[in-house]
C-alpha positions, 0 to 999 in steps of 0.5 A: 586370216589375222596379218601380223600388223592385226596380231600385233595389235590384238597382243595390244589389245591384251596388254591394254586390258590388263594394265586397266584391271591392274590400275583400277585395283591398286590405284583406283582412279576412273581417268587412268582406267579410261586411258588404258580402256579406249587404249584396249578398244582402239586397238582393237578395231585396228586389229580386226580392220587390218585383218578382215582386209586380208591384204598380206603383209609380206611381198609374194615369192617371185621366181628368178626366172620370171618374166616383167610384169606387162603394165596396161592402162586402166581407168580410175575407179570414182572417188567416192563423196564425203561425208560428215559421219567420221566427225561425228563418230569423232565427237561420238569417241570423245564423248566416250573418253569424257564420260568414262572421267567424268559420269557413265550418263554422258559415256551412254549418249557417247555410245548412242551418238557413235551408232548414229554415226555408224548408220549413216556411214554404212548408209553412206556406202550404201549408196555407192552400190550400184543398186542405188538408184535415184528410185531407190533414194527417193523411197527410203527418204519418204519413208524412213528418212523423213519419218522417224530420222527428221523427229528424233534429229531435231530432239536430240538437237534440242536436247543437246543444245539445252543440256550443254547451254545449262551446263554453261550456264550453272558454270557461270556467275548468276549476272554471267549467265545471263549475258551467255544465254543472250548471246548463245541464243544470238547466234543460234538466231543468226546461224539458223536466218543465215542459212535460211537466207541462202536456198541453195547451199550445198549440203556438204556446207550444212553438214559442216556447219552443222558437225562444228556447231554440235562440236563446240556445244559439246565442248562447252558443255564438258567444259562446263561439267568439268569445271562443276557448278557455282555456290548457290545461296538460297534464302531461308524463309520463315517457319511456317505456323504449325497448329494441331486441333486435337480432342476440340482444343488448338495445341498453342492458345498464341500465334505472333506474325509480322504486321503485313507479311505473308502468314504460312500456317499448316493447320492439322485437324487430328479429329472426326469432326469439323475444324478450321482456324480463323482470325478476327478482329475481337470477340463476339458475333460482331467481330470483323472477319480477318480470315477464314480458313476452309473447314475439315474433316480429320485426319488431314492437313491444310495449308493456310495462307495469307497476309498479317493484320495491321499491328494488333491483337485478335482473336484466332477461334474454331468456326465450328467450336467456340470453346477453341481459341486463343491470341492472334498478335500482329507485330509492327515490322521494326519489334523483335519477332518470336519464334512464329507459333510460340505455345504458352500451353495447350488450352482447354485443359 
């Protein structure tokens, strides 16, 4: 049986859904749609709660000749203990609202958190039942909460801290990120040390401390996500030198590098025979090797990395085919450097 209040709330739900659909088609703006949707959800939840209570909202009719009510002394029922799951549910609803306006991933996290809060609240209600005895409590704790809940809670807390702190660090400047990371680590370490030094700390205090910490962390993470990431400037490195061996010949006849700088060479072998790239100080059997790349058969690719030799002119060859060779020029750092791997003309034609 639905009361008048629940019927009005269901009507408000229908109006909010209609407004959300119309607003979405007309304005196409996510935040406004999210507001109407959450109004509809809140109204529907309140309507179900009032309807399920089945409490009449009208005073019963009393005959005029009815005797006055007789007052009887009764004992008050015990007050149920408080729980932190209501605060957790509030945080979850906040995440759902923010996620609907920012990203669906955040909304999914809020839905998971709301499920956890609902389960915890139902478990708290179960504890008030007469069948909840110390033996049942011990069995539930040892067979369910400890082996399942504790690992999940630990992983969830770690992901929450990592995700929230990462959003904050991506928002502040490079130097500020170091300071923020140090402050957050110090606060977490200090809080854990304070809790560990008080073994008789009440569970309600632990729940309150955890709820405040989680709310603060989530709020800071949401603020960082809304603020957006700072601008990153990536330093452009040198283009790698590209050398191709095909039909027993290199596609370049001269390679230019800067003395003392790292050399990155991408070598592609398109022949079925073994090739490599080696650099020697001079020509002939007596030439001193500077670098010898690993040989391999094609069709395949390898990336060679080595430090450029001192300034001067060298020879690069294939150790497997003496006819495959070219000039390897190492320029001093002060000299203007032309594009790496510049080719004059294919060798061997």
